[in-house]
C-alpha positions as CSV (number, residue, x, y, z in Angstrom):
1,M,2.0,-16.4,-2.9
2,R,2.4,-13.2,-4.9
3,F,-0.6,-11.7,-6.6
4,G,-1.5,-8.5,-8.6
5,T,-3.3,-7.3,-11.6
6,L,-2.4,-7.3,-15.3
7,H,-4.6,-5.3,-17.6
8,G,-7.2,-5.1,-14.9
9,R,-7.3,-8.9,-14.3
10,F,-6.3,-10.8,-11.2
11,V,-3.0,-12.7,-11.7
12,L,-0.7,-14.9,-9.7
13,V,2.9,-13.8,-10.1
14,R,6.0,-16.1,-9.9
15,D,9.5,-15.9,-11.3
16,G,8.8,-13.2,-13.8
17,H,5.6,-14.8,-15.0
18,A,1.9,-14.0,-14.5
19,L,-0.9,-16.6,-14.4
20,D,-4.4,-15.3,-15.1
21,L,-6.6,-16.7,-12.4
22,H,-9.8,-16.8,-14.4
23,T,-8.3,-18.5,-17.5
24,A,-6.1,-20.9,-15.5
25,S,-9.0,-22.0,-13.4
26,G,-11.1,-22.8,-16.4
27,G,-13.4,-19.9,-15.6
28,T,-14.3,-21.1,-12.1
29,L,-12.6,-18.2,-10.4
30,P,-13.2,-14.6,-11.2
31,W,-10.9,-12.3,-13.1
32,E,-12.0,-9.1,-11.3
33,P,-9.6,-8.3,-8.4
34,I,-12.3,-7.6,-5.7
35,A,-14.3,-10.6,-6.7
36,A,-11.2,-12.8,-6.5
37,L,-10.4,-11.5,-3.0
38,E,-14.0,-12.2,-2.0
39,R,-13.2,-15.8,-2.7
40,W,-9.8,-15.8,-1.0
41,D,-9.9,-19.3,0.4
42,D,-10.7,-20.7,-3.0
43,V,-7.9,-18.6,-4.6
44,T,-5.3,-19.8,-2.2
45,A,-6.4,-23.4,-2.6
46,F,-6.1,-23.1,-6.4
47,A,-2.8,-21.3,-6.2
48,A,-1.3,-24.1,-4.1
49,A,-1.7,-26.6,-7.0
50,A,-1.9,-24.4,-10.0
51,D,-0.6,-25.5,-13.4
52,W,1.7,-22.6,-14.5
53,T,2.0,-23.8,-18.1
54,P,-0.3,-21.0,-19.5
55,A,1.7,-18.3,-17.6
56,V,3.0,-15.4,-19.6
57,P,6.2,-13.4,-19.0
58,V,5.6,-10.2,-17.1
59,A,7.7,-7.3,-15.8
60,D,6.9,-5.3,-12.6
61,T,6.4,-2.3,-14.9
62,D,3.6,-4.2,-16.7
63,L,1.5,-4.6,-13.6
64,D,-1.3,-2.4,-12.4
65,A,-2.0,-1.7,-8.7
66,P,-2.7,-5.0,-6.8
67,V,-6.2,-3.6,-6.0
68,P,-6.9,-0.9,-8.6
69,M,-10.2,0.3,-7.1
70,P,-10.6,-0.6,-3.4
71,R,-13.8,0.2,-1.7
72,Q,-12.2,1.6,1.4
73,V,-8.7,3.0,1.9
74,F,-7.6,3.7,5.5
75,A,-4.4,5.5,6.4
76,I,-2.6,5.9,9.8
77,A,-0.8,9.1,10.9
78,L,2.2,9.3,13.2
79,N,2.6,5.5,13.6
80,Y,6.3,5.7,14.1
81,R,7.7,7.5,17.1
82,P,10.6,9.3,15.2
83,H,8.1,10.6,12.7
84,A,5.8,11.8,15.5
85,A,8.8,13.6,17.1
86,E,9.9,15.2,13.8
87,A,6.4,16.5,13.3
88,G,6.3,18.0,16.8
89,F,3.8,15.6,18.3
90,V,3.9,13.1,21.2
91,P,3.2,9.5,20.1
92,P,-0.6,8.9,19.9
93,S,-2.3,6.7,22.4
94,A,-4.7,5.4,19.7
95,P,-4.3,5.2,15.9
96,L,-4.9,8.5,14.1
97,V,-7.0,7.4,11.1
98,F,-7.8,9.3,7.9
99,T,-8.9,8.3,4.4
100,K,-7.2,8.4,1.0
101,F,-10.0,8.3,-1.6
102,P,-9.9,5.3,-3.9
103,T,-9.4,7.3,-7.1
104,C,-5.8,8.2,-5.9
105,I,-4.7,4.6,-6.2
106,A,-2.1,4.0,-9.0
107,G,0.1,1.2,-10.1
108,P,3.8,0.6,-9.4
109,S,5.1,2.6,-12.4
110,A,3.2,5.8,-12.5
111,E,3.7,9.3,-13.9
112,V,2.3,11.7,-11.4
113,R,1.2,15.2,-12.3
114,L,2.1,17.6,-9.5
115,P,-0.7,19.9,-8.4
116,E,-0.1,23.4,-7.1
117,G,1.3,23.4,-3.6
118,R,4.0,21.4,-1.7
119,V,4.0,17.7,-2.6
120,D,5.7,15.4,-0.1
121,W,6.7,11.7,0.0
122,E,5.7,9.1,2.7
123,I,6.8,5.5,2.1
124,E,4.4,3.0,3.7
125,V,3.8,-0.8,4.0
126,V,0.2,-1.3,2.9
127,A,-1.9,-4.1,4.1
128,V,-4.4,-5.6,1.6
129,I,-7.5,-7.1,3.2
130,G,-8.5,-10.6,2.0
131,R,-11.2,-12.3,4.2
132,G,-11.8,-9.2,6.2
133,G,-14.6,-9.0,8.7
134,Y,-16.2,-7.1,11.5
135,R,-14.9,-6.9,15.1
136,I,-11.8,-9.0,14.3
137,D,-9.8,-10.1,17.3
138,G,-6.2,-9.1,17.2
139,A,-5.2,-12.8,17.5
140,D,-7.0,-13.5,14.2
141,A,-6.1,-10.3,12.4
142,W,-3.4,-11.7,10.1
143,A,-5.9,-14.3,8.8
144,A,-8.0,-11.4,7.6
145,V,-5.1,-10.0,5.5
146,A,-4.5,-11.3,2.0
147,G,-1.0,-9.7,1.7
148,V,1.2,-6.6,2.0
149,T,2.5,-4.3,-0.7
150,C,4.6,-1.2,-1.1
151,G,2.9,2.2,-1.2
152,Q,3.5,5.9,-1.1
153,D,1.1,8.2,0.8
154,L,1.9,11.2,-1.4
155,S,0.7,14.4,0.3
156,E,0.1,18.0,-0.8
157,R,1.0,19.7,2.4
158,A,-0.7,23.1,1.8
159,M,-4.1,21.6,1.4
160,Q,-3.5,18.9,4.0
161,L,-2.6,21.4,6.7
162,S,-5.1,24.1,5.8
163,G,-8.0,24.9,8.1
164,T,-8.5,24.8,11.8
165,P,-8.4,22.0,12.6
166,P,-6.6,20.8,9.5
167,Q,-8.1,18.1,7.3
168,F,-5.9,15.4,5.7
169,S,-7.9,13.4,3.1
170,L,-8.2,15.7,0.1
171,G,-4.5,16.8,0.2
172,K,-3.6,13.1,0.0
173,S,-6.0,12.1,-2.7
174,H,-4.9,13.8,-6.0
175,P,-4.7,11.4,-8.9
176,G,-1.6,9.1,-8.5
177,F,-1.2,10.0,-4.8
178,G,-1.6,6.3,-3.7
179,P,0.8,4.3,-5.8
180,T,1.0,0.6,-4.8
181,G,2.7,-2.6,-6.0
182,P,4.3,-4.1,-7.8
183,V,2.5,-7.1,-6.2
184,A,1.0,-8.1,-2.9
185,V,2.7,-10.9,-1.0
186,T,0.9,-13.2,1.4
187,P,2.2,-13.0,5.0
188,D,3.4,-16.6,5.0
189,E,5.9,-15.8,2.2
190,L,7.7,-13.1,4.2
191,P,10.7,-14.0,6.4
192,D,9.0,-12.2,9.3
193,R,5.5,-10.7,8.7
194,D,5.9,-8.5,11.8
195,D,9.3,-7.1,10.9
196,I,9.3,-5.9,7.3
197,A,12.1,-3.5,6.1
198,F,11.4,-0.7,3.6
199,A,13.2,2.3,2.1
200,S,12.9,5.1,-0.5
201,W,15.2,7.2,-2.7
202,L,14.7,10.4,-4.8
203,D,16.9,10.4,-7.9
204,G,19.2,8.0,-6.1
205,Q,19.5,9.9,-2.8
206,P,18.2,8.1,0.3
207,L,15.1,9.5,1.9
208,Q,13.4,7.2,4.4
209,H,13.9,3.8,5.8
210,G,12.2,1.8,8.5
211,R,10.9,-1.6,9.8
212,T,7.3,-2.4,10.6
213,S,8.5,-3.8,13.9
214,D,9.0,-0.2,15.0
215,M,5.3,0.7,14.5
216,I,3.4,2.0,17.5
217,F,0.3,0.1,16.3
218,P,1.3,-3.0,14.3
219,I,-0.8,-4.4,11.5
220,P,-2.8,-6.9,13.6
221,D,-3.6,-4.1,16.1
222,L,-4.8,-1.8,13.2
223,V,-7.0,-4.5,11.7
224,A,-8.6,-5.1,15.1
225,R,-9.2,-1.5,15.9
226,L,-10.5,-0.5,12.4
227,S,-12.7,-3.5,12.2
228,A,-14.2,-2.7,15.6
229,V,-15.9,0.2,13.9
230,C,-15.9,-0.5,10.1
231,P,-16.3,-3.9,8.6
232,L,-13.2,-4.5,6.5
233,L,-14.0,-5.6,3.0
234,P,-12.0,-7.8,0.6
235,G,-9.6,-5.5,-1.2
236,D,-9.6,-2.7,1.3
237,L,-6.2,-1.1,1.8
238,I,-4.5,0.1,5.1
239,F,-1.6,2.5,4.6
240,T,0.1,1.7,7.9
241,G,2.1,4.9,8.5
242,T,5.5,6.4,7.5
243,P,8.8,6.7,9.4
244,A,10.9,9.8,9.9
245,G,12.4,11.6,6.9
246,V,9.5,13.4,5.2
247,G,10.3,16.5,3.2
248,N,8.3,19.1,5.0
249,R,10.3,18.5,8.2
250,M,13.6,18.9,6.6
251,Q,15.6,22.1,7.2
252,P,15.0,23.8,4.8
253,P,11.8,21.9,3.7
254,R,12.2,19.8,0.5
255,F,9.3,18.9,-1.8
256,L,8.9,17.0,-5.0
257,Q,9.8,18.7,-8.3
258,P,8.9,17.9,-12.0
259,G,11.4,15.6,-13.6
260,E,12.3,13.7,-10.3
261,T,11.9,10.0,-9.8
262,L,10.9,8.5,-6.5
263,V,11.8,4.8,-5.9
264,S,10.3,2.9,-2.9
265,R,11.1,-0.7,-1.9
266,V,9.6,-3.1,0.6
267,D,11.8,-6.1,1.2
268,G,10.2,-9.3,0.0
269,V,7.7,-7.4,-2.1
270,G,9.6,-5.2,-4.6
271,E,9.9,-1.6,-5.9
272,I,7.6,1.0,-7.2
273,H,8.7,4.0,-9.2
274,Q,7.0,7.4,-9.7
275,R,8.1,10.1,-12.1
276,F,6.8,13.6,-11.4
277,V,5.6,16.0,-14.1
278,H,4.0,19.4,-14.3
């Protein structure tokens, strides 16, 4: 199942069409995205037998973020060994967790205003929590996930790395710094939920590529470890980490400039596009 939001309303997406959950269910299921994810079992049961007659044509560029205003946004640093190496660190023995504040979340086709500083790219596969829970066992973790989507953990490096010790969250939370989409896809629809390929390009030039099978801490492990401390709520997002190829580790360093367009793709999910302006 593929799902997202259209004009702020939860929709199912199939073959270029969107089906409004609330309208198609005769008002029995909610239109608001968090409320729909809180009734995840009812949503999946409805979707399995839904009448698509009232569906409307939709392009990826019409869609909003799959979860426009999550209550919690977790992010994982150095979750791929090559990225840890390029950053000058040894691979961590436990997930390095920080927060992206929810107001940074944007949809799949966003114009992002560049703040002062050095803005970098980080393509990531993002897990969208469905059932969620507290102290979830790793063996049950995928059942807590509604789907995965494509994301960018955009990062203003000057603020991120300022201070002793440095702090991450503010430098990664400017408006538009958490674009996601175009849809979220349930794990059962992916060819291999534990081996998802992804890549990004800047004005057509390759930047990053990777596979989630190369994660140090895969999605079920992250769900288990995070939920051991924080109850995971429907609609929460987990940015699962980026592979090698970020701009601040290039020689010389390379950062995003006004007028450039960043394209990111997760196989089985789709593409997101960000254009950068002053």
